[in-house]
C-alpha positions in Angstrom: 6.1 18.3 -1.1 4.7 20.7 1.4 0.6 20.7 1.1 0.8 18.4 -1.7 -1.7 15.5 -1.9 -0.9 11.9 -2.4 -3.1 10.4 -4.8 -1.0 8.3 -7.1 2.2 6.9 -6.4 3.4 8.3 -9.4 2.8 12.1 -8.2 6.2 11.5 -6.6 9.4 11.3 -8.2 12.2 8.9 -7.5 14.0 11.4 -5.5 10.9 12.2 -3.3 10.2 8.9 -2.6 13.7 8.2 -1.3 13.6 11.4 0.9 10.5 10.0 2.3 12.4 6.5 3.2 14.9 8.1 4.7 13.1 10.4 6.9 11.1 7.2 8.0 14.3 5.7 9.2 14.6 8.8 11.3 11.2 8.2 12.7 11.8 4.3 13.5 14.7 5.5 15.7 12.3 8.1 17.5 8.7 7.8 16.7 7.7 10.1 19.5 7.7 13.4 18.4 5.7 16.3 19.2 5.7 18.1 15.9 1.9 18.3 15.2 0.7 20.3 18.0 -2.4 22.1 17.2 -2.8 20.1 14.0 -6.0 17.9 13.1 -5.9 15.2 10.8 -9.4 13.6 9.2 -9.3 10.0 9.0 -12.2 9.1 6.4 -12.7 5.7 5.8 -15.4 4.9 3.4 -14.3 1.4 3.2 -13.3 -1.4 5.8 -9.4 -1.1 7.0 -7.2 -2.2 10.2 -3.7 -1.7 9.8 -3.9 1.5 7.4 -6.6 3.2 9.6 -4.8 2.3 13.2 -1.5 2.8 11.7 -2.1 6.4 10.4 -4.1 7.3 13.7 -1.2 5.8 15.7 1.4 7.8 13.8 -0.6 11.0 14.2 -0.9 10.5 17.8 2.8 9.5 18.4 3.5 12.9 16.6 0.8 15.2 18.9 -1.7 16.0 16.5 -5.4 15.1 16.7 -7.6 12.8 14.5 -11.3 13.4 13.8 -13.4 11.1 11.4 -15.0 7.9 10.8 -14.3 4.0 10.2 -17.7 3.2 8.4 -19.5 5.7 6.2 -22.9 4.1 7.8 -22.3 6.3 10.9 -22.3 9.7 8.6 -24.2 11.8 6.4 -23.2 9.6 3.5 -25.7 7.5 5.0 -28.3 10.1 4.1 -27.1 10.6 0.8 -24.3 13.3 1.2 -22.5 13.5 -1.7 -18.5 13.0 -1.5 -18.0 16.2 -2.8 -20.0 17.9 0.0 -18.4 15.6 2.5 -14.9 16.6 1.9 -15.6 20.5 1.5 -16.9 20.3 4.9 -14.2 18.0 6.5 -11.6 20.2 5.0 -12.9 23.1 6.8 -12.4 21.0 10.2 -9.0 19.5 9.4 -5.4 20.6 8.0 -5.1 17.3 6.3 -7.5 14.5 5.1 -6.7 10.7 5.0 -9.2 9.1 2.9 -10.0 5.3 1.9 -13.0 5.1 -0.6 -14.3 2.0 -2.4 -14.4 3.8 -5.6 -11.7 4.2 -8.3 -10.8 7.6 -9.0 -12.6 9.2 -5.6 -9.0 10.1 -4.2 -8.1 12.5 -6.8 -11.8 14.1 -7.1 -11.3 14.6 -3.6 -8.0 16.3 -4.0 -9.6 18.8 -6.8 -12.3 20.0 -4.3 -10.2 19.8 -1.0 -8.8 23.0 0.2 -6.2 20.8 2.5 -4.1 18.1 1.1 -5.3 14.7 0.4 -3.7 11.2 1.3 -5.2 8.5 -0.5 -5.5 5.4 1.7 -7.0 3.1 -1.1 -9.4 4.1 -3.8 -11.0 0.9 -4.9 -8.9 -1.6 -6.9 -6.7 1.5 -8.4 -4.2 2.4 -6.3 -2.8 2.5 -2.6 0.4 4.6 -2.4 1.0 4.9 1.3 1.2 0.9 1.5 3.4 1.0 -1.5 5.8 3.5 0.6 5.8 1.2 3.5 6.5 -1.9 1.1 9.3 -0.2 -0.5 11.0 0.8 3.0 10.4 -2.5 4.0 12.1 -4.1 1.0 15.3 -1.4 1.4 15.2 -2.5 4.9 15.9 -6.0 4.4 17.7 -6.1 1.1 19.8 -2.8 1.9 18.8 -1.3 -1.6 15.7 -1.0 -4.2 17.9 -1.8 -7.5 19.0 -4.9 -9.0 16.0 -7.2 -7.2 13.8 -9.7 -8.4 10.3 -9.0 -7.0 7.7 -11.5 -7.5 4.1 -10.5 -7.2 1.7 -13.4 -6.4 -2.1 -13.8 -6.8 -4.7 -11.1 -7.3 -2.8 -8.7 -9.7 -5.9 -7.4 -11.5 -7.8 -6.0 -8.5 -4.7 -5.8 -6.4 -4.4 -1.8 -5.9 -1.0 -2.5 -3.5 0.5 -4.2 -6.7 -0.3 -1.6 -9.0 1.0 1.0 -6.6 4.4 -0.9 -6.4 4.8 -2.1 -9.7 4.6 1.8 -10.7 7.1 2.7 -8.1 9.4 0.1 -8.6 9.8 0.8 -12.5 11.6 3.8 -11.1 14.9 1.2 -9.8 16.3 -1.3 -11.6 13.5 -4.3 -10.9 13.3 -7.7 -12.2 9.6 -8.2 -12.2 7.9 -11.7 -11.8 4.3 -12.2 -11.8 2.2 -15.3 -10.7 -1.5 -15.1 -11.1 -4.4 -17.1 -12.8 -4.9 -15.9 -16.3 -7.9 -14.1 -15.2 -6.0 -12.0 -12.7 -3.3 -11.0 -14.8 -1.6 -7.5 -14.3 -3.5 -4.8 -16.5 -1.8 -3.7 -19.4 -1.7 -0.2 -18.3 0.4 -1.2 -15.3 2.7 -3.1 -17.4 3.1 0.3 -19.5 5.3 1.6 -16.7 7.6 -1.4 -16.7 7.8 -1.1 -20.6 8.5 2.8 -20.6 11.4 2.1 -18.0 13.0 -0.4 -20.3 12.6 -3.2 -17.7 11.7 -6.6 -18.1 9.2 -8.9 -16.6 8.1 -12.5 -16.7 4.5 -13.8 -16.1 3.9 -17.6 -14.5 1.0 -19.7 -13.7 3.3 -22.2 -11.8 4.4 -20.5 -8.7 7.4 -23.1 -7.7 8.9 -22.2 -10.6 9.8 -18.3 -9.6 10.5 -19.2 -5.7 14.4 -19.8 -6.4 15.0 -16.8 -7.9 13.1 -14.2 -5.9 14.6 -11.8 -3.4 11.0 -10.5 -2.5 8.1 -12.6 -2.7 5.0 -10.2 -2.2 1.8 -12.3 -1.8 -1.7 -11.0 -2.0 -5.0 -12.0 -1.1 -7.9 -12.8 -3.7 -10.1 -9.7 -2.9 -13.5 -11.4 -3.0 -15.2 -8.1 -2.6 -13.7 -6.5 -6.2 -15.1 -9.5 -8.0 -18.3 -8.7 -10.0 -19.1 -12.6 -10.4 -19.1 -14.5 -7.4 -18.6 -17.8 -9.2 -15.5 -16.4 -10.7 -13.9 -15.8 -7.1 -14.5 -19.2 -6.4 -12.8 -20.6 -9.2 -9.4 -18.7 -8.3 -9.7 -18.2 -4.4 -7.2 -20.7 -3.5 -5.1 -20.4 -6.7 -1.8 -20.0 -4.4 -0.9 -21.4 -1.1 2.6 -20.5 0.5 3.9 -23.2 2.7 7.0 -23.3 5.0 8.4 -26.1 2.8 8.0 -24.5 -0.5 10.8 -22.2 0.8 13.4 -24.9 1.2 15.2 -23.8 -2.2 14.6 -20.0 -1.6 17.2 -17.7 -1.3 18.8 -16.7 2.2 17.9 -13.3 1.8 14.6 -13.7 0.5 11.7 -12.1 2.6 7.9 -12.7 2.4 5.7 -9.6 2.2 1.8 -9.3 2.4 -0.2 -6.2 2.4 -2.8 -8.0 4.9 -5.4 -9.3 5.8 -4.1 -12.6 5.3 -7.0 -15.3 4.4 -5.3 -18.5 3.7 -2.7 -17.6 1.0 0.3 -18.0 3.5 0.1 -21.3 5.9 0.5 -20.3 9.4 3.6 -22.6 9.5 5.5 -19.5 7.3 5.1 -17.1 10.4 8.2 -18.6 12.5 10.2 -18.8 9.6 12.7 -15.9 9.5 12.2 -15.0 5.9 8.6 -14.0 6.9 8.5 -10.4 7.3 4.7 -9.1 7.1 4.3 -8.2 10.4 7.2 -6.3 10.6 6.4 -4.6 7.5 2.6 -3.7 9.1 4.9 -1.7 11.7 7.0 -0.5 9.0 3.5 1.6 8.1 3.7 3.8 11.2 7.1 5.2 10.2 6.6 5.6 7.0 3.4 7.5 7.4 5.0 9.8 10.4 7.6 10.6 7.4 4.7 11.4 4.7 2.4 13.4 6.8 5.2 15.5 8.5 6.7 16.2 4.9 3.1 17.3 3.4 2.4 19.3 7.0 5.8 21.1 6.4 7.2 20.2 9.7 9.7 18.1 8.6 
């Protein structure tokens, strides 16, 4: 895995995913390790981010590395018309690793093909978000004790939700029973369902959220992403399709945990936050340990 880019979660085998999760457990016990001394990692965020960017930068600094980069393309030569090709080639001459978020699907794959240093995809449009997927898997395993034989429910924007796409692909490597809750307009793309079918696993689709709550071990809520809709009117039709309220969890399993990649808008009521089944803030913290494990592996220091 040394010097290998991570563009899609499908780039990693089941065994490699487990290796990252196991290493993340070690970093959770001891996150401050100066193993990246002298290494420079570029953080290129062409699209807004809070948790992903800050958790990557926290992970790097706790490991003793140096961060360069930007949080807005508007402050760079991209605003002058510089191509992605030229930006990546230039930054690769300064850094040992590039973490990149970009609004265009396929941009991370392109970057990995022109860069002389590894690329970590921190989200490319509505395509994939593999590091969020890894921290989600870590959160699932930490709360359930396993990644096998679980009923995992995804709720909300399954069409444009890149975190959902990556998670479904990864969980298809395990013995997962999938449940999908969404408006008809936001159903999971067939290209993603293909991974479930090829793994000979089963899935069910719902429009009624309440029907699936009692069955679930994990409920993965997602934001309806206004920025992904080409037609604002289509967004208005579905923006409040599913809202999880605390009372809705009365008949849920004791072990169920609520995950969300964040940011939250109004799809999880704030009255859920105090429920011990809410796990989304701890989930965000887990991102630091998982990204430490990933960076250390790619840089060949673990």
